[in-house]
C-alpha positions in Angstrom: 111.7 93.6 171.0 110.4 94.2 174.4 110.5 97.2 176.4 111.0 98.0 179.7 110.0 100.6 182.1 111.8 101.8 185.2 109.5 103.9 187.0 108.2 106.7 184.5 111.2 106.4 182.5 110.5 104.0 179.7 113.0 102.5 177.2 112.9 100.7 174.3 115.1 97.4 175.8 115.9 96.3 178.9 119.7 96.2 179.0 121.6 99.9 179.8 125.6 100.4 179.7 127.0 100.9 182.8 128.7 104.0 183.8 132.5 103.8 183.4 132.8 101.5 181.0 131.5 102.5 178.0 133.3 106.0 177.9 131.7 109.7 178.0 130.0 109.7 174.6 129.7 107.2 171.5 133.2 105.4 172.2 131.0 102.0 171.4 128.9 103.3 168.3 131.7 101.2 166.3 130.5 98.0 167.7 127.1 98.9 168.7 123.2 100.6 167.7 123.2 102.6 170.5 119.7 103.7 169.8 118.9 100.1 169.9 119.7 99.9 173.9 117.7 100.8 176.5 119.7 104.0 177.2 124.0 104.8 177.1 124.7 105.9 180.9 127.9 107.5 180.4 131.0 108.1 182.8 130.3 109.7 186.0 131.3 113.6 185.8 132.1 116.4 188.6 131.4 119.9 187.8 135.0 120.3 187.5 138.3 118.6 185.6 139.3 115.7 187.5 142.6 113.7 186.5 141.8 110.5 188.2 144.1 108.5 190.5 147.7 107.2 189.6 148.8 104.7 187.3 148.7 101.7 187.1 144.4 101.7 187.4 143.2 98.7 186.0 144.4 94.5 187.2 142.9 91.7 186.0 141.7 89.4 188.5 139.8 85.7 188.4 136.2 86.6 187.7 136.9 90.3 186.7 138.9 93.1 187.2 139.7 95.7 189.8 140.1 99.5 189.0 141.0 102.7 190.5 140.9 105.1 188.1 139.0 107.2 190.0 136.4 109.0 187.8 139.0 111.0 185.3 137.0 113.3 183.4 137.1 116.8 182.2 133.6 118.0 183.7 130.1 118.4 183.2 130.5 121.7 181.0 132.9 119.9 178.4 130.6 116.6 178.0 127.6 118.9 177.4 129.6 120.9 174.3 131.8 118.0 173.2 130.2 114.4 174.2 126.6 115.1 174.6 126.1 115.8 171.1 127.9 112.8 169.8 125.6 110.3 171.1 122.4 112.6 170.5 123.5 112.3 166.7 123.4 108.4 167.2 119.5 108.4 168.5 120.7 107.2 171.9 118.5 107.7 175.0 121.1 109.2 177.4 121.8 108.8 181.3 124.2 111.4 182.6 126.0 110.2 186.0 127.6 112.6 188.4 129.9 112.5 191.5 131.3 115.1 193.9 133.3 115.1 197.4 130.9 117.1 198.9 127.3 117.7 198.5 127.7 121.2 197.0 129.5 119.6 194.2 126.9 117.3 193.2 124.4 120.0 193.4 125.9 122.4 191.0 126.8 119.2 188.5 123.2 118.8 188.7 121.9 122.5 188.0 125.1 122.3 184.8 123.1 119.2 183.1 119.3 121.4 183.8 120.4 123.0 180.8 120.2 120.2 178.5 117.4 118.4 180.6 115.5 118.1 177.6 118.1 115.3 175.7 118.3 113.4 179.1 116.5 110.4 180.0 117.9 110.5 183.7 120.6 111.6 186.0 122.1 109.0 187.9 123.7 110.0 191.2 126.8 107.7 192.0 127.1 107.9 195.7 130.1 105.8 195.9 132.6 108.5 196.5 134.8 109.9 199.2 133.1 112.7 201.4 135.8 114.8 202.1 134.2 116.7 204.7 133.5 113.5 206.8 136.5 112.1 206.8 136.4 110.6 203.3 133.6 108.5 204.4 131.4 107.3 201.5 128.5 108.8 201.0 126.7 105.8 200.0 127.5 104.2 203.7 125.9 107.5 205.5 121.6 107.8 204.8 121.8 111.4 206.0 124.4 112.6 203.4 123.1 110.3 201.0 119.3 111.8 201.7 120.9 115.4 201.5 122.6 114.8 198.2 119.4 113.6 196.6 117.2 115.9 197.6 119.7 118.7 196.3 120.1 117.1 193.1 116.4 116.4 192.5 115.7 120.3 193.3 118.4 121.6 190.8 116.4 119.0 188.0 113.2 120.0 185.9 110.8 116.7 186.8 110.9 115.5 183.2 114.6 113.8 184.3 114.3 111.2 186.4 117.0 111.4 189.2 118.5 107.5 190.0 121.0 107.0 193.0 123.4 104.5 192.2 124.6 102.9 195.8 127.4 100.7 197.2 127.2 97.2 198.6 130.0 98.0 200.9 127.6 98.4 203.8 125.1 96.2 205.5 123.0 99.4 205.5 122.0 98.8 202.3 118.6 98.1 202.8 118.0 101.4 204.9 119.7 103.8 202.5 117.7 102.8 199.9 114.6 103.6 201.4 115.6 106.9 202.6 116.8 108.0 199.3 113.8 106.8 197.6 111.8 109.0 200.1 114.4 112.1 199.4 113.6 111.8 195.6 115.2 109.5 193.7 112.8 108.1 191.2 115.4 104.9 191.0 117.9 102.7 192.6 120.9 101.4 190.8 122.4 98.5 192.6 125.5 98.2 192.9 128.5 99.5 192.2 132.1 98.0 192.8 133.0 95.5 195.9 135.9 97.0 197.5 138.9 95.2 196.7 142.6 95.0 196.5 145.7 92.5 195.0 149.1 93.0 196.1 151.9 92.0 193.5 153.9 89.0 195.0 157.2 89.8 193.7 157.0 93.7 194.4 155.2 93.4 197.9 153.5 96.3 196.7 149.8 96.8 196.1 149.0 96.1 192.0 147.0 99.2 191.5 148.7 102.7 191.9 145.9 103.8 194.4 146.4 100.9 197.0 143.1 99.3 196.8 140.2 99.6 194.5 136.8 98.2 192.9 135.8 94.7 191.6 133.8 94.2 189.4 132.9 91.3 186.7 131.4 87.9 187.0 132.9 87.6 190.9 130.2 90.0 192.3 127.4 88.9 190.4 125.7 87.0 193.5 126.6 90.2 195.7 124.5 92.1 193.0 121.6 89.4 193.3 121.3 89.2 196.8 121.3 93.2 197.4 118.6 93.9 194.8 116.3 90.6 195.9 116.6 92.2 199.8 115.8 95.9 198.3 113.2 94.5 196.5 111.5 92.3 199.1 111.7 95.5 201.8 110.8 98.7 198.9 108.4 96.3 196.7 107.1 99.4 195.0 110.6 101.1 194.3 112.0 100.8 190.6 115.7 99.2 190.7 118.5 99.0 188.2 120.7 96.0 188.4 123.8 95.9 187.9 126.6 93.4 188.6 128.9 90.9 186.7 126.2 90.5 183.8 128.4 88.8 181.0 125.1 86.9 179.7 121.4 86.5 179.0 121.0 84.5 182.0 122.6 86.8 184.5 120.3 89.7 183.6 117.3 87.6 183.8 118.3 86.7 187.4 118.7 89.9 188.4 114.9 90.9 187.0 113.9 87.8 188.7 115.5 89.2 192.1 113.6 92.1 191.6 115.7 94.5 188.5 113.2 96.4 186.4 116.1 97.0 183.9 120.0 96.1 184.1 123.4 97.1 183.2 125.8 95.6 181.6 129.6 97.1 182.2 132.5 94.7 183.2 131.9 92.3 180.5 132.2 95.7 177.9 136.3 95.6 178.1 136.4 91.7 176.9 133.8 91.9 174.5 132.4 95.7 173.2 129.5 94.2 171.9 128.2 92.7 175.3 125.5 94.5 176.2 124.0 94.3 172.8 124.3 90.6 172.8 123.1 89.9 175.9 119.9 91.8 175.0 119.2 90.0 172.6 119.8 87.1 174.5 117.0 88.1 176.7 114.5 88.4 173.6 115.3 84.8 172.5 115.0 84.0 176.0 111.8 85.3 176.7 110.3 83.9 173.4 111.3 80.3 174.7 109.9 81.1 177.6 106.4 82.6 176.3 107.3 86.0 178.0 105.7 89.0 176.4 106.2 91.5 178.9 109.0 91.9 181.6 106.5 92.6 184.2 105.8 88.4 184.3 109.0 87.9 185.7 110.5 91.3 187.8 110.7 89.8 191.6 109.5 86.2 190.4 112.0 84.6 192.7 109.9 86.7 195.4 
């Protein structure tokens, strides 16, 4: 095994699960040794219970899927009581992901997670949410709003817990926003979230998802993720990056690392094969042996 490092966070391996694709707890433990992965990133949660969007919520598309689940969950307090202990019992490194409709809701969620800070590897701040105080504009599309959220979360958590900002590819300001949130206290960037999309049922003449549009993920967005990581690494060479988007085999993960990622997350591939993250990580180790790579530092950003 070759360990990975994202800023000050040391991981036993380079592959993590992606938020929203591995459940809230140890749902994948029947298929994967969770302790062997770099970390388990749980589904994004708020400081309150949320029912999510109307069904249908998922729809298969060429090269992936489109979803509008809507961040359904029972909230941070429930997760701390009922879900986190199960993950810890599996020996997993845990990364909690948080969201909110308003800046103060992110801060509240972070304060709740601060009570179990010693059990967390990092807190991922999902900024791809509509801000109800700003005409539902996505936080991640506005540098000032993103900065305020990250500052608030960083202030609510002890320094021992890393803060990772998950950003959206649906803006031409990604490089700028990456620099702003890093300056605001983000210890690493997670690049990228889903790409906005829609499918229409040609028989009913209605959108295929109950919420209308949704987020496209899977192999169809991999090139978008590679470009996003490459551009941000070029502009911010010292900022740690976790690459995510369309990884279904080891070569995809290696490609993202060559673009500049320090580690990667595997998401949509898990729906097709719940063992995907572990398989991809093993494939990365085989690739490293074939190419006499002894440290991921040898390939991170190699394409630059």
